[in-house]
Each structure stands twice: as C-alpha cells, then as structure tokens.
N, C-alpha and C positions, 0 to 999 in steps of 0.2 A: 530785308536782308538779302532776299533772294535777288534783287536788282543790281547788287554790288558783287554778285558771285559771277565768276568767269569760269566756264568748263575748259579743262585743259586735255584730258583724255580718260580712257577707261583705266581702273586700277592695274588690270593685267598689262599694261604697256610699260610698267615700273617693276620689275621684277624685285623681291626683297633684296634688302642690302644693296641697292643700286642707286644711280642718280640720272636723272633726265634734264635736259635743258629746253626751256621754253621762251619763245619771244611774245611778249603780251603788250601789244601797243608800243610805248618806249621803253618796257621794263624787259630785263633778260633774267629770267628766273632759273634757279636750279631746285629741282624737286627732288626729294629724297625717300626711299621706302626703308623705313628701319624697322625690321622686323615687324611688317604689315602696317606700320602707322606712317603716316605720310606729313611731310614738313616742307617747307618751301622758304628759300632765302633769296636775295640778289644772288646772281650767278657770279659777280666779279668780286675777288678778292679785295678787301679794304688796304692792303698793303702794296699790291702790284696789279697791274692789269693782266689777270689771268683767269680763265675760267674754272670755275670750282666744279663744275660739271664733268670736267675731265680729271679731276682730283681723286683721291683715295679715301673711300668711306669705310671706317671702321667702328662699328656700333653706331653711336651718334655723333662721332668725330669726323669731319671731312677736312683732309690735309690737301693744302694747294701744291700743285706741282713746280711751281715756280721757284718759291723760297721755303717750302716745307713748313710754313705756318700753319696753324689750324685753328677750327671753330667747331663750337657745337651747334650742329644743324637743327636742334630743338629751339635754342634760345638765341643763337647768333652770337654768343659770346666768344670772342678772341680767347684761345686756350693755349697757344703754343707759339711763342716768338719765331719770326719778327712781328707777327700781327698783333695789332693791339687794339684796335677799333672794331667794334662789334658789327657783324652783318645786320642787315634790316631784314627781318622775319615777315612773313605773310601768314594771315589765317587760312588754314586748309580745312575743307569740309568733304568728307566723301559722302556721296548722296547716289543711290541706285547703281552703284558700281563704277560711277565716275569720279574724278578729283576735280575738285573746284577750288578756286582761289581768290579771297578777297583782298585786293589791293589796298583798301582803305583800312584794313585792321591787321595788326601784328598777331604773331602766333599765341601771344599772352592775352589777347583779347577775347 
C-alpha cells in the first residue's frame, strides 16, 4: 500500500473546516479538513469548470461558487442542484502528522 500513497502536506497546513488545492501529476485535488478528519476529491465541479477549493465548506458539504451546487466531500455525492454527477473521491491516510492520498483508491476503499 505504501507504494501508492502520495504525501501532500503536514496536517497543520489545512486548518479545521477548510480546503486546500493540490496538483498531483495530472490530478487537481481538493483536500478538506472536516472537524479534524481529512477527505480528498477531484477539485473541479462536475457541473461546470470551477475549482471546489474556492468553494464554501459547511460541515461535510462543499458548495461550488459558480452555480451553488453542492457535494458531500466525504462521499462525493451530489447533494444540491444543479450538480447531479458525483465527484471522484480518493483514499486519505494520515500518518506521522502528514496527509497522504492514494489516487488508485476511493474514499470508500
């Protein structure tokens, strides 16, 4: 498993209830800190070409600033129109105070 984990940053770099954007190879990721738990999704809204890391995070819901659709950042589920297509999620591991992501696994794996 360790071979597929990519180190992003120390946990302290993403304060509670905030989002940070990362470029990992060809992937743009949004990483969320929801009450001390970390989640990762694709950064681009599935409805329009907008960065979710610029959005508004309330609890585990990320609202896109373009058309105000929303997703659950834990599951990727579209929860508010006009968004209807789920976001891709990624497995996040916190190890030794660092956030690591596995681009080959979803959050549910």
